[in-house]
C-alpha positions as CSV (number, residue, x, y, z in Angstrom):
1,M,27.3,12.8,110.7
2,I,29.7,14.0,108.0
3,K,26.9,16.3,106.8
4,L,26.4,17.8,110.2
5,N,30.1,18.4,110.6
6,L,30.1,20.2,107.3
7,V,27.3,22.4,108.4
8,I,29.0,23.2,111.7
9,G,32.2,24.0,109.9
10,L,30.5,26.4,107.5
11,L,28.7,28.1,110.4
12,F,32.0,28.8,112.3
13,L,33.5,30.1,109.1
14,F,30.6,32.5,109.0
15,L,31.1,33.6,112.5
16,S,34.8,34.3,112.1
17,K,34.9,35.9,108.6
18,G,31.3,36.6,107.6
19,I,29.3,35.1,104.7
20,S,26.2,35.9,102.7
21,A,22.7,35.9,104.1
22,S,21.6,33.0,101.7
23,V,24.3,30.8,103.2
24,V,23.1,31.6,106.7
25,D,19.6,30.7,105.6
26,S,20.7,27.4,104.2
27,L,22.6,26.7,107.4
28,E,19.5,27.4,109.4
29,I,17.5,25.0,107.2
30,E,20.1,22.3,107.7
31,L,20.1,22.9,111.4
32,R,16.4,22.3,111.6
33,K,16.9,18.9,110.1
34,Q,19.1,17.8,113.0
35,K,18.2,17.2,116.6
36,D,21.2,16.5,118.8
37,T,23.5,18.2,121.3
38,K,25.8,19.7,118.6
39,R,22.8,21.3,116.9
40,V,21.9,22.9,120.3
41,D,25.5,24.2,120.6
42,V,25.3,25.8,117.1
43,L,21.9,27.4,118.0
44,N,23.4,28.8,121.1
45,E,26.4,30.2,119.2
46,L,24.0,31.8,116.6
47,A,22.0,33.4,119.4
48,W,25.2,34.8,120.9
49,H,26.4,36.0,117.4
50,Y,23.1,37.9,116.7
51,R,22.7,39.4,120.1
52,L,24.3,42.7,119.1
53,T,23.0,43.0,115.5
54,N,19.5,41.3,115.5
55,S,18.1,40.7,118.9
56,K,14.9,39.2,117.5
57,E,16.8,36.5,115.6
58,A,19.0,36.0,118.6
59,L,15.9,35.4,120.8
60,E,14.5,32.8,118.3
61,F,17.8,30.9,118.2
62,A,18.1,31.0,122.0
63,N,14.5,29.8,122.5
64,L,14.9,27.0,120.0
65,A,18.1,25.9,121.7
66,L,16.3,25.9,125.1
67,E,13.4,23.8,123.7
68,E,15.7,21.2,122.0
69,S,18.1,21.0,124.9
70,R,15.2,20.1,127.2
71,E,13.9,17.5,124.8
72,L,17.4,16.0,124.7
73,N,17.9,16.5,128.5
74,Y,21.1,18.3,127.6
75,L,21.8,20.4,130.7
76,I,24.9,22.3,129.4
77,G,23.0,23.4,126.3
78,E,19.9,24.3,128.4
79,G,22.1,26.4,130.8
80,K,23.7,28.2,127.9
81,A,20.4,28.9,126.2
82,L,19.0,30.3,129.5
83,R,22.0,32.5,130.0
84,R,21.7,33.9,126.5
85,L,18.0,34.6,127.0
86,G,18.9,36.4,130.2
87,V,21.6,38.5,128.5
88,L,19.2,39.3,125.6
89,R,16.4,40.3,128.0
90,L,18.9,42.4,129.9
91,Q,19.8,44.3,126.7
92,S,16.2,45.3,126.3
93,H,16.0,46.2,130.0
94,E,13.5,43.4,130.8
95,N,15.4,42.9,134.0
96,K,12.9,40.7,135.9
97,L,12.6,38.3,133.0
98,A,16.3,38.4,132.5
99,L,16.9,37.5,136.2
100,K,14.4,34.6,136.0
101,H,16.4,33.1,133.0
102,L,19.7,33.7,134.7
103,F,18.8,32.2,138.0
104,D,17.5,29.1,136.2
105,A,20.8,28.9,134.4
106,L,22.6,29.3,137.7
107,A,20.8,26.4,139.2
108,I,21.8,24.1,136.3
109,Y,25.5,25.1,136.4
110,E,25.6,24.6,140.1
111,S,24.2,21.0,139.7
112,I,26.7,20.0,137.0
113,P,28.9,21.9,138.1
114,D,30.4,24.1,135.3
115,W,32.6,26.7,137.0
116,E,33.3,28.9,133.9
117,E,29.6,29.2,133.0
118,L,28.8,29.8,136.7
119,S,31.2,32.7,136.9
120,K,29.7,34.2,133.6
121,T,26.2,33.7,135.0
122,H,27.0,35.5,138.2
123,L,28.5,38.3,136.2
124,S,25.3,38.6,134.1
125,I,23.1,38.6,137.2
126,G,25.3,41.3,138.7
127,N,24.9,43.3,135.5
128,A,21.1,43.0,135.8
129,Y,21.1,44.2,139.3
130,M,23.3,47.1,138.3
131,D,20.7,48.1,135.7
132,L,18.1,48.0,138.5
133,K,20.4,50.2,140.6
134,N,20.5,47.5,143.3
135,F,24.3,47.9,143.9
136,E,24.4,45.6,146.9
137,K,23.1,42.6,145.1
138,A,25.2,43.4,142.1
139,Q,28.2,43.5,144.3
140,S,27.3,40.1,145.9
141,H,27.2,38.3,142.5
142,Y,30.3,40.0,141.2
143,L,32.2,38.8,144.2
144,K,31.0,35.3,143.8
145,A,32.1,35.4,140.1
146,E,35.5,36.8,141.2
147,K,36.0,34.0,143.7
148,I,35.3,31.3,141.1
149,C,37.7,33.0,138.6
150,I,40.5,33.2,141.1
151,A,40.0,29.6,142.2
152,H,40.0,28.2,138.6
153,G,42.3,30.6,136.8
154,F,39.8,32.2,134.5
155,T,42.1,35.3,134.1
156,D,40.4,37.0,131.1
157,Q,36.9,36.6,132.6
158,Y,38.3,37.7,136.0
159,T,39.5,41.0,134.5
160,V,35.9,41.9,133.3
161,I,34.5,40.9,136.7
162,A,37.0,43.0,138.6
163,N,36.2,46.1,136.5
164,N,32.5,45.6,137.4
165,I,33.2,45.1,141.1
166,G,35.2,48.2,141.2
167,A,32.4,50.1,139.4
168,T,29.9,49.1,142.0
169,Q,32.2,50.1,144.8
170,E,32.7,53.5,143.2
171,N,28.9,53.8,143.1
172,F,28.9,53.5,146.8
173,E,31.8,55.9,147.0
174,L,34.0,53.2,148.5
175,Y,37.0,54.4,146.6
176,D,39.6,52.7,148.8
177,E,37.9,49.3,148.4
178,A,37.6,49.9,144.6
179,L,41.3,50.6,144.5
180,D,42.1,47.4,146.3
181,T,39.9,45.5,143.9
182,Y,41.7,46.9,140.8
183,K,45.1,46.2,142.4
184,R,44.2,42.6,143.2
185,A,42.8,42.2,139.6
186,L,46.1,43.5,138.1
187,V,48.0,40.8,139.9
188,H,45.6,37.9,138.9
189,S,44.7,39.1,135.4
190,D,46.4,38.4,132.1
191,S,48.5,41.4,131.4
192,T,48.4,40.7,127.6
193,S,44.6,41.1,127.4
194,Q,42.8,44.2,126.2
195,N,40.8,44.3,129.4
196,Y,44.0,44.8,131.3
197,S,44.3,48.3,129.9
198,N,40.8,49.0,131.2
199,L,41.9,47.9,134.6
200,L,44.8,50.3,134.6
201,L,42.5,53.2,133.5
202,N,39.9,52.3,136.3
203,A,42.7,52.0,138.9
204,S,43.9,55.5,137.9
205,S,40.4,56.8,138.6
206,A,40.4,55.1,142.0
207,F,43.8,56.6,142.8
208,F,42.4,60.1,141.9
209,Y,39.3,59.7,144.2
210,T,41.6,58.7,147.1
211,D,43.7,61.8,146.7
212,Q,46.7,60.0,145.2
213,L,47.1,62.2,142.1
214,D,50.7,61.2,141.4
215,S,49.8,57.5,141.3
216,A,46.7,58.3,139.2
217,I,48.9,59.9,136.6
218,I,51.4,57.0,136.6
219,Y,48.6,54.4,136.0
220,I,46.9,56.5,133.3
221,E,50.2,56.8,131.5
222,R,50.6,53.0,131.6
223,A,47.1,52.6,130.2
224,K,47.8,55.2,127.5
225,E,50.9,53.3,126.3
226,R,48.9,50.0,126.0
227,Y,46.0,51.7,124.2
228,A,48.5,53.3,121.8
229,S,50.2,50.0,121.1
230,A,46.9,48.4,120.4
231,N,45.7,51.3,118.2
232,D,42.8,51.7,120.6
233,T,41.7,55.3,119.9
234,N,38.7,55.1,122.2
235,G,40.9,54.1,125.0
236,L,43.2,57.0,124.3
237,V,40.3,59.4,124.3
238,K,39.3,58.2,127.8
239,C,42.9,58.6,129.1
240,W,43.2,62.2,127.9
241,Q,39.7,63.0,129.2
242,N,40.5,61.6,132.6
243,E,43.8,63.5,132.8
244,A,41.9,66.7,131.9
245,V,39.4,66.0,134.7
246,Y,42.2,65.4,137.2
247,N,43.8,68.7,136.4
248,E,40.5,70.6,136.3
249,S,39.7,69.4,139.8
250,E,43.0,70.7,141.0
251,E,42.2,74.1,139.4
252,R,45.1,73.7,136.9
253,Y,42.8,74.9,134.2
254,G,45.6,75.6,131.6
255,V,46.9,72.0,131.8
256,A,43.3,70.7,131.7
257,I,42.6,72.7,128.5
258,E,45.6,71.1,126.8
259,K,44.4,67.6,127.9
260,Y,40.9,68.2,126.7
261,R,42.2,69.4,123.3
262,Q,44.3,66.3,122.9
263,A,41.3,64.1,123.7
264,L,39.3,66.1,121.2
265,I,41.8,65.4,118.4
266,Y,41.5,61.6,119.0
267,A,37.7,61.8,119.4
268,E,37.3,63.7,116.1
269,A,39.5,61.1,114.3
270,I,37.0,58.3,115.1
271,D,33.8,60.5,114.9
272,N,33.1,59.9,118.6
273,Y,30.5,62.7,119.0
274,G,29.8,61.8,122.6
275,A,33.4,62.2,123.6
276,Q,33.7,65.4,121.5
277,F,30.6,66.7,123.3
278,D,32.2,66.0,126.7
279,C,35.5,67.6,125.7
280,E,33.8,70.8,124.5
281,Q,31.8,70.9,127.7
282,G,35.0,70.6,129.8
283,L,36.8,73.3,127.7
284,M,33.8,75.6,128.2
285,L,33.9,75.2,132.0
286,C,37.7,75.6,132.2
287,F,37.7,78.9,130.1
288,G,34.8,80.0,132.3
289,A,36.8,79.4,135.4
290,L,39.6,81.5,133.9
291,G,37.2,84.3,133.2
292,E,37.7,84.0,129.4
293,I,34.1,84.5,128.4
294,D,34.7,84.7,124.6
295,S,36.5,81.3,124.5
296,M,33.9,79.8,126.8
297,Y,31.2,80.9,124.4
298,V,33.0,79.4,121.4
299,H,33.1,75.9,123.1
300,F,29.5,76.3,124.2
301,E,28.5,76.8,120.6
302,N,30.6,73.8,119.6
303,S,28.8,71.7,122.2
304,L,25.5,72.7,120.8
305,D,26.5,71.8,117.3
306,L,27.7,68.4,118.5
307,G,24.5,67.9,120.4
308,E,22.6,68.1,117.1
309,L,24.7,65.2,115.7
310,L,23.9,62.9,118.7
311,V,20.9,60.7,118.2
312,D,20.8,59.4,121.8
313,S,17.4,59.9,123.6
314,K,19.2,61.8,126.3
315,T,20.5,64.5,123.9
316,D,17.9,67.1,124.8
317,K,18.5,66.7,128.5
318,A,22.2,66.9,127.9
319,L,21.9,70.0,125.9
320,H,19.7,71.6,128.5
321,E,22.2,70.7,131.2
322,L,24.9,72.2,129.0
323,S,23.0,75.4,128.6
324,V,22.5,75.6,132.4
325,K,26.3,74.9,133.0
326,Y,27.2,77.7,130.5
327,E,24.9,80.2,132.2
328,V,26.2,79.2,135.6
329,A,29.8,79.5,134.5
330,K,29.2,82.9,132.9
331,K,27.5,84.1,136.0
332,E,30.3,82.8,138.2
333,S,32.8,84.6,136.0
334,D,30.9,87.8,136.2
335,L,30.6,87.4,139.9
336,K,34.3,86.8,140.2
337,K,35.1,90.1,138.4
338,L,32.5,91.9,140.6
339,Q,34.0,90.4,143.7
340,Q,37.5,91.5,142.6
341,E,36.2,95.1,142.1
342,R,34.6,95.0,145.5
343,E,37.7,93.6,147.2
344,F,39.8,96.4,145.6
345,E,37.3,99.1,146.8
346,A,37.2,97.5,150.2
347,E,41.0,97.5,150.4
348,R,41.1,101.1,149.4
349,N,38.5,102.0,152.1
350,S,40.4,99.9,154.6
351,L,43.6,101.9,153.8
352,K,41.7,105.2,154.4
353,Q,40.3,103.8,157.7
354,K,43.7,102.7,158.8
355,T,45.1,106.2,158.2
356,I,42.2,107.7,160.3
357,N,42.8,105.1,163.0
358,Y,46.5,105.9,163.2
359,L,45.8,109.6,163.4
360,L,43.3,109.0,166.2
361,A,45.8,106.7,168.0
362,I,48.4,109.5,167.8
363,I,46.0,112.0,169.2
364,A,45.0,109.6,172.0
365,I,48.7,109.0,172.9
366,I,49.3,112.8,173.0
367,A,46.3,113.2,175.2
368,V,47.5,110.5,177.6
369,L,51.0,112.1,177.7
370,L,49.4,115.5,178.5
371,I,47.4,113.9,181.3
372,L,50.5,112.2,182.7
373,L,52.4,115.5,182.6
374,F,49.5,117.2,184.4
375,L,49.4,114.6,187.1
376,Y,53.2,114.8,187.4
377,F,53.1,118.6,188.0
378,R,50.1,118.3,190.3
379,Q,52.0,115.7,192.4
380,K,55.0,117.9,192.5
381,Q,52.9,120.8,193.8
382,N,51.2,118.6,196.4
383,S,54.7,117.4,197.5
384,A,55.8,121.0,197.9
385,N,52.7,121.8,199.9
386,L,53.2,118.8,202.1
387,K,56.8,119.8,202.8
388,V,55.7,123.3,203.8
389,K,52.9,121.9,206.0
390,I,55.3,119.5,207.7
391,T,57.9,122.2,208.3
392,N,55.5,124.8,209.7
393,N,52.8,122.9,211.6
394,E,53.7,119.4,212.6
395,I,57.4,119.1,213.0
396,E,57.2,118.8,216.8
397,S,54.7,116.0,216.7
398,L,56.5,114.1,213.9
399,I,59.8,114.2,215.8
400,K,58.1,112.7,219.0
401,N,56.4,109.8,217.1
402,Q,59.3,109.3,214.6
403,E,56.9,109.9,211.7
404,L,59.0,112.7,210.4
405,Q,61.7,110.3,209.2
406,M,59.1,108.0,207.6
407,Y,57.3,110.8,205.7
408,Q,60.7,112.3,204.8
409,A,61.8,109.0,203.3
410,L,58.5,108.6,201.4
411,I,58.8,112.2,200.1
412,E,62.3,111.6,198.9
413,G,61.2,108.4,197.3
414,Q,58.4,110.2,195.5
415,D,60.9,112.9,194.4
416,S,63.2,110.3,193.0
417,E,60.4,108.5,191.2
418,R,59.1,111.8,189.7
419,K,62.6,112.6,188.5
420,R,62.8,109.1,186.9
421,I,59.3,109.6,185.3
422,S,60.4,113.0,184.0
423,Q,63.5,111.6,182.5
424,D,61.5,108.7,180.9
425,L,59.0,111.1,179.4
426,H,61.8,113.2,178.0
427,D,64.1,110.5,176.7
428,R,61.7,107.7,175.7
429,I,58.5,109.4,174.6
430,G,59.8,112.8,173.4
431,G,62.1,111.3,170.8
432,L,59.3,109.0,169.4
433,L,56.8,111.9,169.1
434,A,59.4,114.0,167.3
435,T,60.0,111.2,164.8
436,I,56.3,110.7,164.3
437,N,56.1,114.5,163.4
438,L,58.9,114.1,160.9
439,Q,57.1,111.2,159.3
440,F,54.1,113.4,158.6
441,E,56.4,116.0,157.1
442,G,58.2,113.5,154.9
443,A,56.8,114.4,151.5
444,E,59.3,112.3,149.7
445,L,57.8,109.1,151.1
446,D,54.6,107.5,149.6
447,E,51.5,107.3,151.8
448,G,51.8,103.5,152.4
449,K,55.4,103.8,153.6
450,R,54.7,106.8,155.9
451,I,51.8,104.9,157.4
452,E,53.9,101.8,158.0
453,N,56.6,103.9,159.7
454,V,54.1,105.8,161.8
455,R,52.4,102.6,162.9
456,N,55.7,101.2,164.1
457,L,56.5,104.4,166.0
458,V,53.0,104.5,167.5
459,N,53.4,100.9,168.7
460,E,56.8,101.8,170.2
461,S,55.2,104.8,171.9
462,I,52.4,102.7,173.3
463,K,54.9,100.2,174.8
464,E,56.9,103.1,176.4
465,V,53.7,104.6,177.9
466,R,52.7,101.2,179.3
467,S,56.2,100.8,180.7
468,I,56.0,104.2,182.4
469,S,52.5,103.5,183.7
470,H,53.6,100.1,185.0
471,N,56.5,101.7,186.8
472,L,54.2,104.1,188.5
473,S,52.3,101.2,190.1
474,D,54.0,98.1,191.4
475,G,56.7,97.9,188.8
476,R,59.5,97.4,191.4
477,I,58.1,94.0,192.4
478,D,57.9,93.0,188.7
479,Q,61.5,94.1,188.1
480,V,63.4,92.9,191.1
481,G,61.0,90.5,193.0
482,L,59.6,90.5,196.5
483,V,62.8,89.9,198.5
484,S,64.8,92.6,196.7
485,A,62.0,95.1,197.2
486,I,61.9,94.3,200.9
487,Q,65.6,94.6,201.1
488,G,65.4,98.0,199.5
489,L,62.8,99.1,202.0
490,K,64.9,97.7,204.8
491,Q,67.9,99.7,203.6
492,S,65.9,103.0,203.4
493,L,64.6,102.6,207.0
494,T,68.0,101.5,208.4
495,D,69.7,104.5,206.7
496,S,67.3,106.9,208.5
497,G,69.0,105.9,211.8
498,K,65.7,105.7,213.7
499,I,64.9,102.0,213.5
500,K,66.8,98.8,212.9
501,V,65.3,96.3,210.4
502,D,66.4,92.6,210.0
503,L,65.3,90.5,207.1
504,F,65.5,86.7,206.9
505,A,64.3,85.2,203.5
506,E,66.9,82.6,202.5
507,N,64.3,79.9,202.3
508,Y,62.1,81.9,199.8
509,N,62.6,81.5,196.1
510,K,59.8,83.3,194.3
511,N,57.2,80.7,195.4
512,L,54.3,83.1,194.9
513,T,52.9,84.7,191.7
514,I,53.7,88.3,190.9
515,E,50.2,89.3,191.9
516,S,50.5,87.6,195.3
517,E,54.0,89.1,195.9
518,R,52.5,92.6,195.3
519,E,49.9,92.0,197.9
520,V,52.5,90.7,200.4
521,Y,54.6,93.7,199.8
522,K,51.7,96.0,200.5
523,I,50.9,94.1,203.7
524,I,54.6,94.6,204.9
525,L,54.3,98.3,204.1
526,E,51.1,98.5,206.1
527,L,52.7,96.7,209.1
528,I,55.8,99.0,208.9
529,G,53.6,102.0,208.8
530,N,51.6,100.9,211.9
531,T,54.9,100.2,213.8
532,L,56.4,103.6,212.9
533,K,53.1,105.4,213.8
534,H,52.1,103.6,217.0
535,A,54.6,101.1,218.4
536,D,57.5,103.4,219.5
537,A,59.8,100.4,218.5
538,S,63.5,100.4,217.9
539,S,63.8,97.2,215.8
540,I,61.8,95.2,213.3
541,V,62.4,91.6,212.3
542,I,60.9,90.3,209.0
543,Q,61.0,86.6,208.2
544,L,59.9,85.1,204.8
545,N,59.9,81.3,204.5
546,A,58.5,78.8,202.0
547,F,57.4,75.3,203.1
548,N,55.8,72.5,201.1
549,E,52.4,74.1,200.6
550,N,52.6,77.5,202.3
551,V,54.7,80.7,202.4
552,Q,55.0,82.1,205.9
553,L,55.5,85.8,206.7
554,M,56.5,86.7,210.3
555,F,56.7,90.3,211.3
556,E,57.9,91.3,214.8
557,D,58.6,94.6,216.5
558,N,59.8,95.4,220.0
559,G,57.4,98.3,220.5
560,K,54.8,98.9,223.2
561,G,52.2,96.5,221.8
562,F,48.5,97.1,221.8
563,D,45.1,95.6,222.8
564,I,44.1,93.3,219.9
565,N,40.4,93.4,220.7
566,A,40.4,97.1,220.9
567,S,42.3,97.6,217.6
568,R,40.8,94.8,215.5
569,N,38.3,97.2,213.8
570,G,40.9,99.9,213.0
571,L,41.4,100.9,209.4
572,G,44.9,99.5,209.2
573,M,44.0,96.1,210.6
574,R,41.0,95.8,208.4
575,T,43.2,96.6,205.3
576,I,45.6,93.9,206.3
577,Q,42.9,91.4,207.0
578,Q,41.3,92.1,203.6
579,R,44.6,91.6,201.7
580,V,45.3,88.3,203.5
581,S,41.7,87.2,202.7
582,N,42.4,88.0,199.0
583,L,45.4,85.6,199.1
584,N,43.3,82.9,200.8
585,G,45.7,83.1,203.7
586,D,45.6,82.8,207.5
587,L,46.3,85.8,209.8
588,R,47.4,85.5,213.5
589,I,48.4,88.5,215.7
590,D,50.0,88.2,219.1
591,S,50.4,91.5,221.0
592,K,50.2,92.8,224.6
593,K,50.8,96.2,225.9
594,G,54.5,96.5,226.9
595,Y,55.5,93.3,225.0
596,G,55.7,94.2,221.4
597,T,53.8,92.7,218.5
598,T,54.1,89.5,216.4
599,V,52.1,89.0,213.2
600,I,52.2,85.6,211.4
601,I,50.6,85.2,207.9
602,E,50.4,81.9,206.1
603,I,49.7,82.0,202.3
604,P,49.0,78.8,200.3
605,I,51.3,78.3,197.3
606,E,49.3,78.3,194.0
């Protein structure tokens, strides 16, 4: 027993500080002389020690440990041997054989049970499924390992598992879930362990992918401080690289370039050619995005040189991808310059077209004004001709039927409107056109400024023309409303001294739309015209009332009345009926010869 203890002691001294190969050989000879559980434990430790440096030796030790543990019925040793065989097969990507060993180990640890070894075995099974790209099964075993670690306080092991769980979640693009995993692990893990720094770095990445850039920067700074304290240059390289990627994704290429350069300094210090290759590639893409082709080409050449130093089997593929990225970045830069030139040319052409459009608009406005002036003078001539015709030919008939007063009032209204239009054209449009003319003569202003001024004046002219045009139609209703318009009509008729008009509209408060009010006003004009022409009446009563769902218009005169059936198809009645129909209203007429006329119209409120 003393001899065995001496052998074990020498072996652990070798594992911690390193000894010569001859001593290892002698240890192996001594080990073969013993057959007990401690010998199995040593064999398992040798297998674990050699797993990274001599996988063949490691397999021999693990198989020997498995054989002897089964002879001794030593379940713990058998489970460890099976797990080591699984890990070794996983290293050589013999995943199916690895899973067989690992599941055999899992069954043993569940029967004992050994919770720490159970969590490690679930972790190894998860790694095997990750290598097979079966992320769902990998995630399942990682979560089982996590549950065991939390329940039994295996904090250091839990940190490794949490990193793997987060990695599988990120493979599924479940970045929110990955972030929750990292946060939970940071609470339960040992903050003094080296793996804690890796958790901070991974959490930073998850923050970035969930669009929380500020938090990502905070966590990466914490990781950077811990890596610096531990003199972990590889960790610092990853931190600077990640910061560069974050800024590159936000199109802050200048900041990204500085971060890549800092990462490159650390990578060069430890001859990390892979990281140098990635940094040079990132710098190439950033300079390409900035359109700095010369700098982009320099880093492309540096990447090619680094590629020759890499001995990884994927180097050729990586170099090919790098060449493709360089060509793409160069083409994108060239296209960007071409696009800028095209945009400049398009802007210049647009300015020319705008100038032409403004000139055409001015010509169109002048043409409209000339047409309005022509119509104004033609209307004035027609009015003069009408006055002469009334004076010479029809004065006797108009006096008898009281139409002279009506037409005279209409003519005076037209004259007044024409005077107003003339004044509008002179005061509102003339000044604007004169100013437009001065703009074209202003040689001291640059073209852009003149065009802007002309555009504003043209817009003002258009508004004025629209206003004048609007006033020529039903502008009075728009300006003062239906009741005020009827009151004005009442006043004009009353002032003529030939007919009395009473208006009752206290219960109406703009219950109809502007369009409907225009139609009602036209109906009233038609009714008044019929009364003046045919009824020989001395008074008119107009009532306008609003109820819950309808507006009621009542028109009464004390004239001689008429036969409804005989007059229903007359032009005036048809016009009134059509306007009421347009309003979805209801028309009722009560009239008899010698008893006057009553018209009731009900219009639904919209």
